[in-house]
C-alpha positions in Angstrom: -0.1 -0.2 -0.2 1.4 3.2 -1.0 1.2 6.4 1.8 2.2 9.9 1.8 3.9 11.3 -1.7 6.4 7.9 -2.2 5.6 6.2 -5.6 7.5 3.1 -6.7 9.0 3.2 -9.9 7.3 -0.1 -10.0 4.3 0.9 -9.6 4.5 3.8 -11.9 5.4 1.4 -14.3 2.9 -1.1 -14.2 0.2 1.4 -12.8 0.5 3.3 -16.5 1.0 0.7 -18.9 -1.4 -1.8 -17.6 -4.5 1.2 -18.2 -3.0 2.1 -21.3 -3.8 -1.1 -21.9 -7.7 -0.8 -20.9 -7.8 1.4 -24.3 -7.3 -1.1 -26.5 -10.9 -1.2 -27.8 -10.5 -0.7 -31.6 -10.1 -3.9 -33.6 -7.4 -3.8 -36.2 -5.5 -6.2 -39.0 -2.0 -7.0 -39.2 -1.0 -8.1 -42.4 3.7 -8.6 -41.5 5.9 -8.6 -45.1 7.3 -12.0 -45.5 9.6 -12.0 -48.6 10.7 -10.6 -51.3 8.4 -12.1 -54.1 10.5 -12.1 -56.8 8.6 -9.3 -59.0 9.7 -6.2 -57.6 7.3 -6.9 -54.5 6.6 -8.5 -51.4 4.3 -10.8 -50.3 2.5 -11.0 -46.8 1.6 -12.9 -44.1 -1.8 -13.8 -42.9 -3.7 -11.5 -41.1 -3.8 -11.5 -37.5 -6.1 -9.1 -35.9 -5.5 -7.3 -32.9 -7.3 -5.0 -30.4 -5.8 -1.5 -30.3 -5.4 2.3 -29.9 -6.0 4.2 -33.5 -5.4 7.9 -33.7 -4.9 10.3 -36.5 -1.3 12.0 -35.6 0.6 13.7 -38.0 3.6 13.8 -36.5 7.4 14.4 -38.2 9.4 10.9 -37.7 12.4 9.0 -38.7 12.2 5.1 -40.5 15.0 2.9 -39.8 16.5 3.8 -42.5 17.2 7.8 -41.7 14.7 8.8 -43.6 12.2 11.8 -42.6 8.6 11.1 -42.4 4.9 12.9 -41.6 2.9 10.2 -39.7 -0.6 10.4 -40.4 -1.4 7.5 -37.7 -0.3 6.3 -34.5 -1.4 2.8 -33.2 -0.5 1.3 -29.8 -0.9 -2.6 -29.5 -0.7 -5.4 -27.7 2.0 -6.9 -29.2 5.7 -6.5 -31.7 5.0 -5.8 -35.0 7.1 -4.7 -37.5 7.8 -2.1 -39.7 7.0 -2.7 -43.4 4.1 -4.6 -42.5 1.1 -2.9 -42.7 -2.5 -2.0 -40.7 -6.3 -1.5 -41.2 -8.5 -0.7 -38.9 -11.0 -2.9 -39.2 -10.9 -6.4 -39.5 -10.2 -7.8 -42.7 -9.6 -11.2 -44.2 -8.1 -9.8 -47.2 -4.6 -11.5 -48.1 -3.0 -8.8 -49.8 -3.6 -5.7 -48.0 -1.5 -3.3 -51.2 -5.4 -4.0 -52.3 -6.6 -2.0 -49.4 -7.4 1.8 -49.4 -7.2 1.9 -45.8 -4.8 -0.4 -45.3 -1.6 1.0 -44.5 2.3 0.5 -44.1 4.0 0.8 -40.7 6.8 3.0 -41.2 8.3 2.8 -37.6 8.1 1.1 -34.5 8.9 1.8 -30.9 9.0 -1.3 -28.3 9.3 0.1 -25.3 9.5 -2.5 -22.0 8.4 -2.0 -18.8 10.8 -0.8 -15.6 10.5 -4.8 -14.6 10.0 -6.1 -17.9 6.8 -7.3 -17.7 4.7 -5.7 -20.0 5.7 -3.5 -23.4 4.5 -0.5 -24.8 4.0 -1.3 -28.6 3.3 2.1 -31.2 3.5 2.3 -35.0 3.6 4.5 -36.8 2.3 4.7 -40.4 
């Protein structure tokens, strides 16, 4: 039990990330990028649905190659995803996310573990 103003970092870490997880109220579909398809494009894995928090968010960011881009959205996820994959707000069973108008490529992923390492915050920028 906490008393007065003394708050442990462990408590803060578990509380902040635990509260964040309760706000995953939207469903998004994720397609991981697999391998070069031999024709100058990529093949994608099976669609995976997650509960997420999706916000329209324009921000200047840098991708893993160091290129500057303007993000269109930030998505908080309960699992680690990879740059190069696609995200779509809603459920989809499509096998090729590049054919969906509202599916966007993940440009950057930020994965931050909690202080104890038992949970993590994953943010994807589109």
